[in-house]
C-alpha positions as CSV (number, residue, x, y, z in Angstrom):
1,X,168.4,171.4,107.8
2,X,171.5,169.5,108.9
3,X,172.0,172.5,111.2
4,X,168.5,172.0,112.6
5,X,169.2,168.3,113.3
6,X,172.4,169.2,115.0
7,X,170.8,171.9,117.2
8,X,168.1,169.5,118.3
9,X,170.7,166.8,119.1
10,X,172.7,169.4,121.1
11,X,169.7,170.6,123.0
12,X,168.9,167.0,124.0
13,X,172.5,166.2,124.9
14,X,172.8,169.4,127.0
15,X,170.2,168.1,129.5
16,X,171.3,164.4,129.5
17,X,171.7,162.0,131.1
18,X,169.4,162.5,134.2
19,X,166.2,160.6,134.0
20,X,164.1,162.8,136.3
21,X,164.2,166.1,134.3
22,X,163.3,169.5,135.5
23,X,160.7,171.8,133.8
24,X,163.4,174.1,132.5
25,X,165.3,171.1,131.0
26,X,162.2,169.8,129.3
27,X,161.4,173.2,127.8
28,X,165.0,173.6,126.6
29,X,165.1,170.1,125.1
30,X,161.7,170.4,123.3
31,X,162.4,170.8,119.6
32,X,161.8,174.4,118.6
33,X,160.1,173.2,115.4
34,X,157.4,171.3,117.3
35,X,154.6,173.8,116.8
36,X,156.1,175.9,114.0
37,X,154.4,176.0,110.6
38,X,156.2,173.9,108.0
39,X,156.4,174.0,104.2
40,X,155.5,171.0,102.0
41,X,157.3,167.9,103.3
42,X,158.0,166.7,99.8
43,X,161.3,167.3,98.1
44,X,159.9,165.1,95.3
45,X,156.2,164.2,95.4
46,X,155.5,160.4,95.2
47,X,153.3,158.8,92.6
48,X,150.7,156.4,94.0
49,X,149.5,154.9,90.8
50,X,151.4,153.1,88.0
51,X,154.1,153.9,87.2
52,X,154.7,154.2,90.9
53,X,157.4,156.5,92.2
54,X,158.6,156.7,95.8
55,X,159.4,160.4,95.7
56,X,161.4,161.9,98.6
57,X,160.9,163.9,101.8
58,X,162.6,167.1,102.6
59,X,165.4,167.1,105.2
60,X,163.3,169.6,107.2
61,X,160.3,167.1,107.4
62,X,162.6,164.2,108.4
63,X,164.4,166.4,111.0
64,X,161.2,167.4,112.6
65,X,160.0,163.8,112.9
66,X,163.4,162.5,114.2
67,X,163.7,165.4,116.6
68,X,160.3,164.8,118.1
69,X,161.0,161.0,118.4
70,X,164.3,161.7,120.2
71,X,162.7,164.3,122.4
72,X,160.3,161.6,123.6
73,X,163.1,159.1,124.0
74,X,165.1,161.6,126.0
75,X,162.1,162.1,128.3
76,X,162.0,158.3,128.8
77,X,165.7,158.2,129.6
78,X,166.5,156.4,126.4
79,X,169.4,156.9,123.9
80,X,168.6,158.8,120.7
81,X,168.2,157.1,117.4
82,X,169.7,158.1,114.1
83,X,168.2,158.3,110.6
84,X,168.9,155.5,108.2
85,X,168.9,156.1,104.5
86,X,167.9,152.5,103.9
87,X,165.0,152.7,106.3
88,X,163.9,156.0,104.7
89,X,164.0,154.3,101.3
90,X,161.9,151.4,102.5
91,X,159.4,153.6,104.5
92,X,158.9,155.9,101.5
93,X,158.0,152.9,99.4
94,X,155.8,151.6,102.1
95,X,153.9,154.8,102.4
96,X,153.3,154.8,98.6
97,X,152.0,151.2,98.8
98,X,149.5,152.1,101.6
99,X,148.4,155.2,99.7
100,X,147.8,153.2,96.5
101,X,145.6,150.7,98.5
102,X,144.1,153.6,100.5
103,X,144.1,151.6,103.8
104,X,146.5,150.6,106.5
105,X,147.6,147.0,106.6
106,X,150.9,145.7,108.0
107,X,150.7,142.8,105.5
108,X,149.6,145.0,102.6
109,X,149.1,143.0,99.4
110,X,150.9,143.8,96.2
111,X,148.8,145.8,93.6
112,X,148.7,144.0,90.3
113,X,150.4,146.9,88.5
114,X,153.2,147.4,91.0
115,X,156.8,146.3,90.2
116,X,157.9,143.4,92.5
117,X,161.1,145.1,93.6
118,X,159.1,148.2,94.5
119,X,156.7,146.1,96.5
120,X,159.4,144.1,98.3
121,X,160.9,147.3,99.6
122,X,157.5,148.6,100.6
123,X,156.4,145.4,102.3
124,X,159.5,145.4,104.5
125,X,158.4,148.9,105.8
126,X,154.8,147.9,106.4
127,X,155.7,144.7,108.3
128,X,158.6,146.3,110.2
129,X,157.2,149.6,111.2
130,X,154.5,151.8,112.7
131,X,151.9,152.9,110.1
132,X,149.1,155.4,110.4
133,X,146.4,157.0,108.2
134,X,145.2,160.6,108.7
135,X,142.4,162.4,107.0
136,X,144.3,165.7,106.7
137,X,147.6,166.9,105.1
138,X,149.9,169.7,106.2
139,X,153.6,170.4,106.4
140,X,153.9,169.0,109.9
141,X,152.1,165.7,109.2
142,X,155.2,163.5,109.5
143,X,156.0,164.9,113.0
144,X,152.3,164.5,113.9
145,X,152.5,160.8,112.9
146,X,155.3,160.3,115.4
147,X,153.2,162.0,118.0
148,X,150.3,159.7,117.2
149,X,152.5,156.6,117.6
150,X,153.6,157.8,121.1
151,X,150.0,158.6,122.1
152,X,148.8,155.3,120.7
153,X,145.2,156.4,121.4
154,X,142.1,154.4,120.3
155,X,140.5,151.4,121.8
156,X,142.0,149.1,119.2
157,X,145.6,150.0,120.3
158,X,144.8,150.2,124.0
159,X,145.4,146.5,125.0
160,X,149.0,146.4,123.7
161,X,150.2,150.0,122.9
162,X,152.4,148.5,120.2
163,X,153.3,151.8,118.5
164,X,154.5,153.4,121.7
165,X,156.5,150.4,122.8
166,X,158.3,150.2,119.4
167,X,159.0,154.0,119.4
168,X,160.4,153.8,123.0
169,X,162.3,150.5,122.4
170,X,165.6,150.8,124.3
171,X,167.2,148.4,121.8
172,X,166.4,150.7,118.8
173,X,169.4,152.5,117.2
174,X,168.0,153.8,113.9
175,X,164.8,154.6,112.1
176,X,163.4,156.0,108.9
177,X,160.2,157.8,107.7
178,X,157.8,157.8,104.8
179,X,154.8,159.8,103.7
180,X,152.4,159.6,100.7
181,X,148.9,160.8,100.0
182,X,146.1,158.7,98.4
183,X,143.9,159.9,95.5
184,X,141.2,160.5,98.1
185,X,143.5,162.9,100.1
186,X,144.4,160.6,103.0
187,X,147.9,160.9,104.4
188,X,149.9,157.7,105.1
189,X,152.8,157.9,107.5
190,X,155.3,155.1,108.1
191,X,158.1,154.9,110.6
192,X,160.6,152.0,110.7
193,X,160.5,150.4,114.2
194,X,162.0,146.9,114.2
195,X,165.6,148.1,114.3
196,X,167.5,146.3,117.1
197,X,170.9,148.0,116.6
198,X,171.5,148.7,120.3
199,X,171.4,145.3,121.9
200,X,173.7,146.3,124.7
201,X,171.4,149.0,126.1
202,X,171.2,149.0,129.9
203,X,167.6,149.4,131.0
204,X,165.2,148.3,133.7
205,X,161.9,149.7,132.7
206,X,160.4,152.4,130.4
207,X,157.5,154.3,132.1
208,X,155.3,156.6,130.1
209,X,154.6,159.3,131.2
210,X,158.2,159.3,132.3
211,X,159.4,160.2,135.8
212,X,160.3,163.8,136.6
213,X,159.0,166.8,134.6
214,X,156.7,165.5,131.8
215,X,154.8,167.7,129.3
216,X,151.1,167.8,130.1
217,X,150.5,168.4,126.4
218,X,151.6,164.8,125.7
219,X,148.9,163.3,128.0
220,X,145.1,163.4,128.0
221,X,142.4,161.8,130.0
222,X,141.7,159.2,127.3
223,X,145.3,158.1,127.0
224,X,146.9,155.1,128.9
225,X,149.9,155.0,131.2
226,X,152.4,152.3,130.5
227,X,155.5,150.6,132.0
228,X,157.6,148.4,129.7
229,X,159.6,145.9,131.8
230,X,162.9,144.3,130.9
231,X,162.3,140.5,130.7
232,X,165.9,139.9,131.8
233,X,165.2,141.8,135.0
234,X,161.6,140.9,135.9
235,X,160.0,137.4,136.2
236,X,156.4,137.7,134.9
237,X,155.8,134.0,134.6
238,X,153.3,134.1,137.4
239,X,152.6,137.8,137.9
240,X,150.6,139.2,140.9
241,X,151.1,142.9,140.2
242,X,149.2,145.8,141.6
243,X,149.5,149.3,140.2
244,X,148.5,152.4,142.2
245,X,148.2,155.8,140.6
246,X,147.5,158.8,142.9
247,X,147.5,162.6,142.5
248,X,149.2,164.5,145.3
249,X,146.8,167.1,146.8
250,X,144.0,166.2,144.3
251,X,142.5,163.3,146.2
252,X,142.5,161.1,143.2
253,X,143.7,157.5,143.6
254,X,143.3,154.6,141.3
255,X,144.2,150.9,141.8
256,X,144.8,148.3,139.1
257,X,145.6,144.6,138.9
258,X,146.7,144.3,135.2
259,X,147.3,140.6,135.2
260,X,143.7,140.1,136.3
261,X,142.3,142.9,134.1
262,X,140.6,144.5,137.1
263,X,140.8,148.0,138.6
264,X,139.6,151.6,138.5
265,X,139.6,151.8,134.7
266,X,141.3,149.8,131.9
267,X,144.3,147.7,132.8
268,X,146.3,144.9,131.1
269,X,149.6,143.1,131.2
270,X,150.6,142.7,127.6
271,X,153.1,139.9,127.0
272,X,152.9,140.2,123.2
273,X,156.2,140.8,121.5
274,X,156.1,144.6,120.9
275,X,159.2,146.5,121.5
276,X,161.7,145.2,124.1
277,X,159.5,143.5,126.7
278,X,156.2,143.0,128.5
279,X,154.1,146.0,129.3
280,X,151.9,147.1,132.2
281,X,149.0,149.2,130.7
282,X,146.6,151.2,132.9
283,X,144.1,154.0,132.1
284,X,142.2,155.6,135.0
285,X,138.4,156.1,134.6
286,X,137.8,159.7,135.6
287,X,134.0,159.5,135.3
288,X,132.4,161.4,138.2
289,X,135.7,162.7,139.6
290,X,135.6,166.2,138.1
291,X,138.9,165.7,136.4
292,X,139.2,167.5,133.1
293,X,142.7,166.9,131.8
294,X,146.3,166.7,132.8
295,X,147.7,170.1,133.7
296,X,150.9,171.7,134.9
297,X,151.5,171.5,138.6
298,X,149.8,168.1,139.0
299,X,152.0,165.6,140.7
300,X,151.2,161.9,140.1
301,X,152.8,159.0,142.0
302,X,152.9,155.5,140.4
303,X,153.5,152.5,142.7
304,X,153.9,149.0,141.3
305,X,153.9,146.2,143.9
306,X,154.3,142.5,143.3
307,X,157.1,142.7,140.8
308,X,159.8,140.1,141.3
309,X,163.2,139.4,139.9
310,X,164.3,136.0,138.5
311,X,165.9,135.3,141.9
312,X,162.4,135.6,143.5
313,X,163.2,138.8,145.3
314,X,160.6,141.5,145.4
315,X,161.3,144.5,143.2
316,X,158.7,147.2,144.0
317,X,158.7,150.3,141.8
318,X,157.7,153.8,142.6
319,X,158.2,157.0,140.7
320,X,156.7,160.5,140.5
321,X,155.5,162.4,137.4
322,X,155.4,166.2,137.6
323,X,153.2,167.5,134.9
324,X,154.6,170.7,133.3
325,X,153.8,172.9,130.3
326,X,156.1,173.2,127.4
327,X,155.3,176.9,127.2
328,X,155.5,179.4,130.1
329,X,152.1,179.9,131.8
330,X,151.7,183.3,133.5
331,X,149.5,184.0,136.5
332,X,146.4,186.0,135.6
333,X,145.1,186.8,139.1
334,X,145.3,186.2,142.8
335,X,142.2,185.4,144.9
336,X,142.3,186.0,148.6
337,X,139.9,184.7,151.3
338,X,138.2,186.4,153.1
339,X,137.9,189.7,151.4
340,X,137.2,191.5,154.6
341,X,137.5,190.8,158.3
342,X,137.2,192.5,161.8
343,X,139.5,191.6,164.6
344,X,140.4,192.8,168.1
345,X,144.0,193.6,169.1
346,X,145.9,190.4,169.7
347,X,143.6,188.2,167.6
348,X,144.8,186.3,164.6
349,X,143.2,185.3,161.3
350,X,144.5,182.7,158.8
351,X,144.0,184.1,155.3
352,X,144.4,182.0,152.2
353,X,145.2,183.0,148.6
354,X,145.4,181.1,145.3
355,X,147.1,182.0,142.1
356,X,144.9,181.8,139.1
357,X,145.2,179.7,137.0
358,X,146.4,176.8,139.1
359,X,148.7,175.7,136.3
360,X,150.7,178.9,136.2
361,X,154.5,178.6,136.4
362,X,154.9,180.3,139.7
363,X,152.2,179.8,142.4
364,X,154.1,181.6,145.1
365,X,152.5,184.3,147.2
366,X,154.1,187.2,149.1
367,X,152.1,188.6,152.0
368,X,152.3,192.2,153.3
369,X,150.3,194.7,155.4
370,X,149.6,198.3,154.3
371,X,149.9,199.4,157.9
372,X,151.8,197.2,160.3
373,X,150.9,199.5,163.2
374,X,147.3,198.1,162.7
375,X,148.0,194.5,161.7
376,X,150.9,192.3,160.6
377,X,151.0,189.2,158.4
378,X,153.6,186.4,158.2
379,X,154.8,184.5,155.2
380,X,152.0,182.0,155.5
381,X,149.1,184.5,155.5
382,X,148.5,184.6,159.3
383,X,147.4,188.1,160.2
384,X,147.8,189.4,163.7
385,X,145.8,192.5,164.9
386,X,148.0,195.1,166.6
387,X,146.0,198.2,167.4
388,X,142.7,199.8,166.4
389,X,142.5,201.1,162.8
390,X,142.1,199.9,159.3
391,X,144.5,198.4,156.8
392,X,144.7,195.9,153.9
393,X,146.4,192.6,153.9
394,X,147.9,192.1,150.4
395,X,148.5,188.8,148.7
396,X,150.8,189.3,145.7
397,X,151.8,186.8,143.0
398,X,155.2,186.5,141.5
399,X,154.3,188.6,138.5
400,X,152.7,191.4,140.5
401,X,149.1,190.5,140.3
402,X,147.4,190.8,143.7
403,X,144.3,190.7,145.8
404,X,143.5,192.4,149.2
405,X,141.6,191.8,152.4
406,X,140.1,194.9,154.0
407,X,141.0,194.4,157.7
408,X,139.6,196.6,160.5
409,X,140.9,196.3,164.1
410,X,138.4,197.4,166.7
411,X,139.1,198.7,170.2
412,X,138.7,196.1,172.8
413,X,135.7,197.8,174.4
414,X,133.8,198.3,171.2
415,X,130.6,196.4,170.4
């Protein structure tokens, strides 16, 4: 699995360092192991009752988790982190502690029958990391834990998004992972998060979803957008910030004032000490809009006004997020409108055609006429009647699927 870790690192490095990635770069950088089935994550199963044993995770399980975390950090324009054996050791002890108690608690108490040294290592992990509890267990559970930390879904996490901010901390240089299962079958995942081994990181802000091509699979309608701000760059002592989120072509537009907690959905300005700085948090309320979920080919613009530097100068922020799919999406059909028409020579008709589904990779349309002596059509679907007769105007998608409009051109003196 050292080969797997190296391949993931090379895939990420091959597309660096541009922040606004393309769809092809995102697909190339996505760890190949993301959706693959996985064997047991345990090289040595832990023991969650006295005498406690930390056990050990397989290199494969740790590589999947680290690869996913670094993929997310690459999307956000951040430097990758490395795995620390010390953090792995502490996190594995921390997972056993939580599994023994069978609940999550950053300040988890010491069980009466647990050795003090074992507990001290475990307590470092629970107080210095992201922790989660899942009611299922499978080979990919460790990687799924990292995915959960990045989503940070749930109303309890919403006001601060602490897990996400720690995972996407620009100052982070190393991490570690732990996993254990309780007697009731619950899975407890730990990830070390308080590492500050990259204090010289140059950064301005950490938006999520990140600018450029961003996997639609990582966002859902119940998840919040966030922008972590460098406190050395921005002065938030008296913030008067407005955030606007709008979808190009979709007609959706949301406005938020996080410092006031007002807007078209949830919004907040979190000044709590999670990660590297304060965080703007906003989640649009899609009720009544017809919006179902984030899909490929949606383009979202985020505009933040009212930000100021410590010199008092305005520092507005604007970036664009292009939702993409991590897997190729083929066109299924083309739908043309109208399906039939009747013109006289010299008349024109603007036809339209849509590729189905709207989230297909290629939405391009090629227009043609089956008989240009009867009618022609330009690259935009504008048909021009030439002479009496019948023909078809063909709208063809990039993969060959097509639809046709039956066009008849009548003599000028006909009824």
